[in-house]
C-alpha positions as CSV (number, residue, x, y, z in Angstrom):
1,M,13.9,4.3,1.8
2,L,10.6,3.9,4.5
3,S,10.4,2.9,7.6
4,F,7.3,2.2,10.0
5,S,6.2,2.5,13.0
6,Y,3.0,2.6,15.6
7,R,1.6,6.2,17.4
8,C,-1.2,5.9,18.6
9,S,-4.3,7.8,17.4
10,Q,-5.3,9.5,20.7
11,C,-2.0,10.4,23.0
12,G,0.1,10.2,19.7
13,A,3.0,7.7,22.0
14,S,5.0,5.6,19.5
15,Y,5.9,1.8,19.6
16,A,7.4,-0.7,17.3
17,I,5.5,-2.9,15.2
18,E,6.3,-6.2,16.7
19,P,4.0,-8.8,17.8
20,G,2.3,-8.9,20.6
21,R,1.7,-5.2,20.3
22,L,-1.7,-4.3,19.3
23,L,-3.2,-1.2,21.5
24,C,-1.6,2.1,23.1
25,D,-0.8,0.5,26.9
26,D,-2.0,3.8,28.4
27,C,-4.8,4.7,26.5
28,A,-6.4,1.4,26.0
29,P,-7.1,0.6,30.0
30,K,-9.4,3.7,29.7
31,R,-12.1,2.0,27.6
32,A,-15.1,2.2,29.3
33,P,-17.6,-0.8,29.2
34,G,-19.6,-0.2,26.3
35,R,-17.7,1.9,24.1
36,P,-15.2,1.6,21.0
37,L,-12.0,0.6,21.3
38,R,-9.4,3.5,23.0
39,G,-6.3,3.7,22.1
40,I,-6.0,2.3,18.6
41,L,-2.8,2.4,16.6
42,E,-1.9,3.5,13.4
43,V,1.2,3.0,11.0
44,V,3.7,6.0,10.6
45,I,5.7,6.0,7.4
46,S,9.1,7.7,7.3
47,G,11.6,8.7,4.9
48,D,11.2,9.1,1.2
49,P,9.1,6.7,-1.1
50,P,10.5,5.0,-4.3
51,K,9.2,7.4,-7.1
52,E,8.2,3.8,-8.9
53,W,5.9,2.4,-5.9
54,H,3.1,-0.3,-5.6
55,P,0.2,0.0,-2.7
56,V,2.2,-3.0,-0.6
57,D,5.4,-0.4,-0.7
58,L,3.8,1.4,1.5
59,L,3.1,-1.4,3.9
60,P,4.7,-2.2,7.4
61,V,5.8,-5.9,6.1
62,E,8.7,-6.3,3.3
63,R,7.1,-7.9,0.2
64,E,9.0,-11.4,0.3
65,H,6.4,-12.1,3.1
66,F,3.4,-11.8,1.7
67,A,1.3,-14.8,0.1
68,D,0.8,-15.2,-3.6
69,I,-3.0,-15.2,-3.3
70,P,-4.2,-12.1,-6.4
71,V,-5.3,-9.6,-3.2
72,G,-6.4,-6.1,-4.3
73,N,-5.9,-4.6,-7.7
74,T,-9.4,-4.2,-8.0
75,P,-12.0,-2.7,-11.0
76,L,-12.8,0.7,-10.9
77,W,-16.1,0.5,-13.0
78,R,-17.0,3.2,-15.5
79,P,-21.0,2.8,-15.0
80,A,-22.0,4.2,-18.5
81,R,-25.8,3.4,-17.4
82,L,-25.7,4.9,-13.9
83,R,-24.0,8.0,-15.5
84,E,-26.7,8.7,-17.8
85,E,-29.4,8.3,-15.2
86,F,-27.8,10.2,-12.8
87,H,-26.4,12.9,-14.6
88,A,-22.8,12.0,-12.9
89,P,-20.1,11.9,-16.0
90,H,-17.3,11.0,-13.1
91,L,-19.3,8.2,-11.3
92,F,-16.8,5.3,-10.4
93,L,-17.7,2.2,-8.6
94,K,-14.6,0.5,-7.0
95,D,-15.7,-3.7,-7.1
96,D,-13.7,-5.2,-4.1
97,G,-16.2,-7.7,-4.2
98,L,-13.6,-9.3,-6.8
99,N,-11.4,-10.1,-4.4
100,P,-10.3,-13.6,-3.7
101,T,-13.0,-14.5,-0.9
102,G,-15.6,-11.7,-2.6
103,S,-14.2,-8.9,-0.1
104,L,-12.2,-6.5,0.6
105,K,-11.3,-7.8,4.0
106,D,-8.5,-10.0,2.3
107,R,-6.7,-6.5,2.0
108,A,-6.4,-6.9,6.1
109,S,-6.2,-10.3,6.5
110,W,-3.2,-10.4,3.5
111,L,-1.2,-8.1,6.0
112,V,-2.0,-9.7,8.9
113,A,-0.5,-12.9,7.4
114,A,2.2,-11.7,6.0
115,F,3.3,-10.1,9.8
116,A,2.6,-13.6,10.8
117,R,4.5,-15.5,8.0
118,K,7.5,-12.7,9.4
119,H,7.8,-13.4,12.8
120,G,6.7,-17.4,12.6
121,I,3.6,-17.2,14.2
122,P,1.7,-20.2,13.1
123,R,-2.2,-19.3,13.9
124,I,-4.2,-16.6,13.9
125,V,-7.2,-16.3,15.8
126,V,-10.4,-14.1,14.6
127,A,-14.3,-12.9,16.0
128,S,-16.2,-12.0,12.4
129,T,-20.0,-11.6,11.2
130,G,-18.9,-13.7,8.1
131,N,-16.6,-11.4,5.8
132,A,-13.5,-11.1,8.3
133,G,-13.6,-14.6,9.0
134,S,-13.8,-16.5,6.0
135,S,-11.5,-13.8,4.6
136,M,-8.8,-14.8,6.8
137,A,-9.5,-18.5,6.9
138,G,-8.9,-17.9,2.8
139,V,-5.6,-15.9,2.8
140,G,-4.4,-18.0,6.0
141,A,-4.7,-21.2,3.5
142,N,-2.7,-19.9,1.1
143,A,-0.3,-18.7,3.6
144,G,-0.3,-22.2,5.1
145,L,-1.2,-20.6,8.5
146,E,-4.1,-21.8,10.8
147,V,-7.2,-19.8,11.7
148,R,-9.1,-20.0,14.3
149,L,-12.7,-18.5,13.6
150,Y,-15.4,-17.7,16.6
151,L,-18.9,-17.0,14.0
152,P,-22.1,-15.4,15.2
153,A,-24.8,-18.3,14.5
154,S,-26.5,-15.2,12.6
155,A,-24.2,-15.8,10.0
156,P,-25.0,-15.9,6.5
157,A,-25.0,-19.5,5.1
158,A,-21.9,-18.7,2.9
159,K,-20.1,-17.3,4.7
160,L,-19.6,-20.0,6.9
161,T,-19.2,-22.5,3.9
162,Q,-16.5,-20.7,2.9
163,A,-14.5,-21.0,6.3
164,L,-15.0,-24.2,6.5
165,Q,-14.2,-24.9,3.2
166,Y,-11.2,-23.0,3.8
167,G,-10.1,-25.4,6.9
168,A,-10.8,-23.1,9.4
169,D,-11.6,-24.0,12.8
170,V,-14.7,-22.6,13.2
171,Q,-16.5,-22.1,16.7
172,R,-20.1,-20.9,16.6
173,V,-21.2,-18.2,19.3
174,D,-25.0,-18.1,20.1
175,G,-25.0,-13.8,20.3
176,T,-24.1,-11.3,18.6
177,Y,-20.3,-10.3,16.9
178,D,-19.6,-8.7,20.4
179,E,-19.7,-11.8,22.1
180,A,-17.9,-13.9,19.5
181,F,-14.8,-10.6,20.2
182,A,-15.5,-11.2,23.7
183,Q,-14.8,-15.1,23.3
184,C,-12.0,-14.5,21.1
185,M,-10.5,-12.5,23.5
186,A,-10.9,-14.8,26.2
187,Y,-9.4,-18.1,23.8
188,L,-6.3,-15.5,23.1
189,K,-5.4,-14.9,26.9
190,D,-4.7,-18.2,27.6
191,H,-3.4,-19.5,23.6
192,D,-0.7,-18.5,21.5
193,G,-1.6,-16.7,18.5
194,L,-2.0,-13.1,16.6
195,S,-5.6,-11.8,16.7
196,R,-6.8,-10.5,13.7
197,N,-9.7,-8.5,15.3
198,T,-11.0,-5.9,13.7
199,G,-9.1,-2.5,14.9
200,H,-8.0,-4.4,17.5
201,N,-4.9,-5.4,15.4
202,P,-3.7,-2.3,13.7
203,L,-2.7,-4.1,10.7
204,T,-6.4,-4.6,9.7
205,I,-6.8,-0.6,9.5
206,D,-3.5,-0.3,7.2
207,G,-4.6,-3.1,5.0
208,K,-7.4,-1.3,3.7
209,K,-5.8,1.7,3.3
210,T,-4.8,-0.4,-0.2
211,V,-8.1,0.7,-1.7
212,S,-7.5,4.2,-1.0
213,L,-3.8,3.9,-3.1
214,E,-5.9,1.8,-6.0
215,I,-8.5,4.4,-6.8
216,Y,-5.8,7.2,-6.6
217,R,-3.6,5.5,-9.3
218,R,-6.4,4.4,-11.3
219,L,-7.9,8.1,-11.7
220,G,-4.8,9.3,-13.1
221,E,-2.9,10.1,-9.8
222,R,-5.8,11.6,-8.8
223,V,-8.0,11.8,-5.4
224,P,-11.7,11.7,-6.3
225,D,-14.2,14.3,-4.9
226,H,-16.1,12.3,-2.8
227,L,-16.0,8.7,-1.5
228,F,-19.0,6.7,-0.2
229,V,-18.1,4.0,1.9
230,S,-20.1,1.1,4.1
231,T,-19.7,1.5,7.5
232,G,-20.2,-0.3,10.7
233,D,-17.2,-1.1,13.0
234,G,-15.4,1.6,11.4
235,V,-12.3,0.0,10.2
236,I,-12.8,0.1,6.8
237,V,-13.6,4.0,6.9
238,S,-10.4,4.3,8.9
239,G,-8.4,2.4,6.7
240,V,-10.0,4.8,3.2
241,Y,-8.5,7.4,5.1
242,R,-5.3,6.6,6.2
243,G,-4.6,5.7,2.5
244,F,-5.4,9.0,1.4
245,E,-3.5,10.6,4.4
246,N,-0.8,9.0,3.6
247,L,-1.0,10.2,-0.2
248,V,-0.8,13.5,1.5
249,E,2.2,12.8,4.1
250,L,4.4,11.5,1.0
251,G,3.9,14.0,-1.6
252,F,1.9,12.6,-3.8
253,A,-1.7,13.9,-3.0
254,D,-2.8,17.4,-1.9
255,R,-6.2,16.7,-0.2
256,V,-8.1,14.2,1.1
257,P,-11.2,14.0,-0.6
258,T,-14.8,13.7,1.3
259,V,-15.8,10.6,2.6
260,W,-19.2,10.1,2.7
261,S,-19.6,7.0,6.0
262,V,-23.0,5.2,4.8
263,Q,-24.2,3.4,8.1
264,A,-27.5,1.1,8.5
265,E,-30.6,2.7,10.1
266,G,-30.6,-0.5,12.5
267,S,-26.9,-0.4,13.3
268,S,-25.8,3.6,13.3
269,A,-23.2,4.1,16.3
270,I,-20.9,5.9,14.3
271,A,-23.5,7.8,12.4
272,R,-24.8,9.1,16.4
273,A,-21.6,9.6,17.8
274,F,-20.9,12.0,15.0
275,R,-23.9,14.0,15.6
276,A,-23.9,14.3,19.2
277,G,-20.2,14.4,19.7
278,S,-19.4,11.5,21.8
279,F,-20.6,7.7,22.0
280,T,-23.4,6.9,24.3
281,D,-25.0,3.4,25.4
282,P,-25.0,1.1,22.7
283,V,-27.9,-0.1,20.9
284,P,-28.9,-3.5,20.0
285,S,-28.7,-4.0,16.0
286,R,-30.9,-4.7,13.8
287,T,-29.9,-4.6,10.0
288,I,-30.4,-7.2,6.8
289,A,-26.6,-6.2,6.2
290,D,-24.9,-8.7,8.4
291,S,-21.5,-7.4,7.9
292,I,-22.1,-3.5,9.1
293,S,-23.9,-5.2,12.3
294,V,-22.4,-3.9,15.4
295,D,-23.6,-2.7,18.7
296,V,-20.2,-0.9,19.4
297,P,-18.1,-0.4,16.8
298,A,-14.3,-1.2,17.4
299,A,-12.4,1.3,15.8
300,G,-15.2,4.1,16.4
301,E,-13.3,6.6,18.3
302,F,-10.5,6.3,15.3
303,A,-13.4,6.7,12.5
304,L,-14.8,9.7,14.3
305,Q,-11.7,11.4,14.9
306,R,-10.8,11.0,10.8
307,L,-14.5,12.4,10.1
308,K,-14.0,15.7,12.4
309,R,-10.8,16.3,11.3
310,H,-11.2,15.6,7.6
311,K,-15.0,17.2,7.5
312,G,-16.2,13.6,6.6
313,R,-20.2,13.4,6.1
314,V,-22.6,10.5,7.6
315,V,-25.7,9.1,5.5
316,V,-28.0,6.7,7.5
317,V,-30.5,4.2,5.3
318,T,-32.6,1.7,5.7
319,D,-33.4,-1.6,5.0
320,D,-35.2,-0.8,2.0
321,E,-33.2,1.5,0.7
322,I,-30.4,-1.1,0.7
323,L,-31.8,-3.7,-0.8
324,A,-33.1,-1.1,-3.9
325,A,-30.1,-0.4,-3.9
326,Q,-28.1,-3.7,-4.6
327,R,-31.1,-4.4,-6.7
328,H,-30.4,-1.2,-8.7
329,L,-26.5,-1.8,-9.2
330,S,-27.6,-5.4,-10.4
331,S,-30.0,-4.5,-12.7
332,G,-28.5,-1.4,-13.6
333,V,-24.8,-2.5,-14.5
334,G,-24.4,-5.9,-13.8
335,L,-22.5,-5.5,-10.5
336,F,-24.0,-7.8,-7.8
337,A,-23.1,-6.5,-4.2
338,E,-24.3,-7.8,-0.8
339,P,-26.6,-5.5,1.2
340,A,-23.6,-4.2,3.7
341,S,-21.8,-3.5,0.3
342,A,-24.9,-1.9,-1.2
343,A,-25.6,0.2,1.7
344,A,-22.9,2.9,0.1
345,F,-24.6,3.1,-3.1
346,A,-28.0,3.7,-1.1
347,G,-26.1,6.3,0.5
348,Y,-24.7,7.9,-2.5
349,V,-28.5,7.3,-3.9
350,K,-30.0,9.6,-1.3
351,E,-27.2,12.0,-0.9
352,R,-26.5,13.1,-5.3
353,T,-28.4,16.0,-5.3
354,A,-26.5,17.7,-3.0
355,I,-23.3,16.8,-5.2
356,D,-21.9,18.7,-8.0
357,A,-22.6,16.9,-10.9
358,N,-19.4,17.4,-12.7
359,A,-17.4,15.9,-9.0
360,T,-15.7,12.9,-9.2
361,V,-17.3,10.0,-7.0
362,V,-16.2,7.0,-6.2
363,V,-18.9,4.1,-4.4
364,L,-16.5,1.8,-2.6
365,L,-18.4,-1.8,-3.1
366,T,-16.8,-4.0,-0.5
367,G,-18.2,-7.2,-0.7
368,N,-20.0,-9.8,-3.5
369,G,-24.0,-10.2,-3.1
370,L,-23.5,-14.4,-3.5
371,K,-22.4,-14.0,0.0
372,D,-25.8,-13.9,1.4
373,I,-28.4,-15.1,-0.9
374,K,-31.2,-15.0,1.8
375,A,-30.8,-11.0,2.3
376,A,-31.1,-10.8,-1.9
377,M,-33.7,-13.2,-2.5
378,K,-35.7,-10.4,-0.2
379,G,-34.7,-7.5,-2.8
380,V,-36.4,-9.2,-5.8
381,G,-39.4,-10.6,-3.5
382,T,-38.6,-14.9,-3.7
383,A,-37.9,-15.2,-0.1
């Protein structure tokens, strides 16, 4: 029987998993202006896992509270043409663009919605560059929840349209994601609702760990040698790490893979901090990969901590490299990924010669290409 609790990723303080608990009481107030969140909580699992388990069994909400939308269980491609081209016989592509709303963010939204249903919370509030918002709107529609979304005006039309189709109350923000986040949090101070803000709600990290659990199972209960992950606010890469850490903690695996955190050149705060040792003043983001475009990465401290602890790597790619990788995936294997998703593949292409040819490598692709047609048109010269 498993039990779950929260633990501060910085001071180690323990908390119950309950409504209203988002960050560590002691560490959160120490956040400096223009810096990532402090006091992010991680889910701790105690007890003996069942011999036969499903990824949802390692989440801190009982199965009966999850909506019946089919999140997860996305395919792990064996791309024959790319394997031959790169002389990489054990290259895999994890296609999370085939989640119900077209992105990996459904994994977090599914868990947040289950938590809301368990505790009778009718409204979820979120700020997003697009995918998290459209994801929460879609999952929320299935779960019978209200969703209020703060969306920058620059968000791709497809993501805005998705959120409106799903029935979300969309608040357009004339500014960046960081400004949308600020408005979202201001609303929550005076109104009831559950924050689904990335990193701010610990469940957004824990829900995303299921992608690591699936990779492990799909590889025949093996951990890959290398995993490439597109990174913006740091929540996905943090979730990836938590999944493999859980596997080690529960005795299913004996190691965590080498994780390559891939950032766009125009939005590379975590890469800069990794090299400098700490975060410095934010730099305005400018990249075609909107889903990983952020000035101040919410989970930056958490992600940096994990990258250092497990000897991870960072890679920075240009927008031209991202668009080339997007086209390469589409024409090479028929997998159409949005720019933020293709960034992970661009990182692999850039660094593949540094990896043993016989290593097992997984490239995590986080979103469908139809999410941002305008960017894709630039990649094929029609924009």
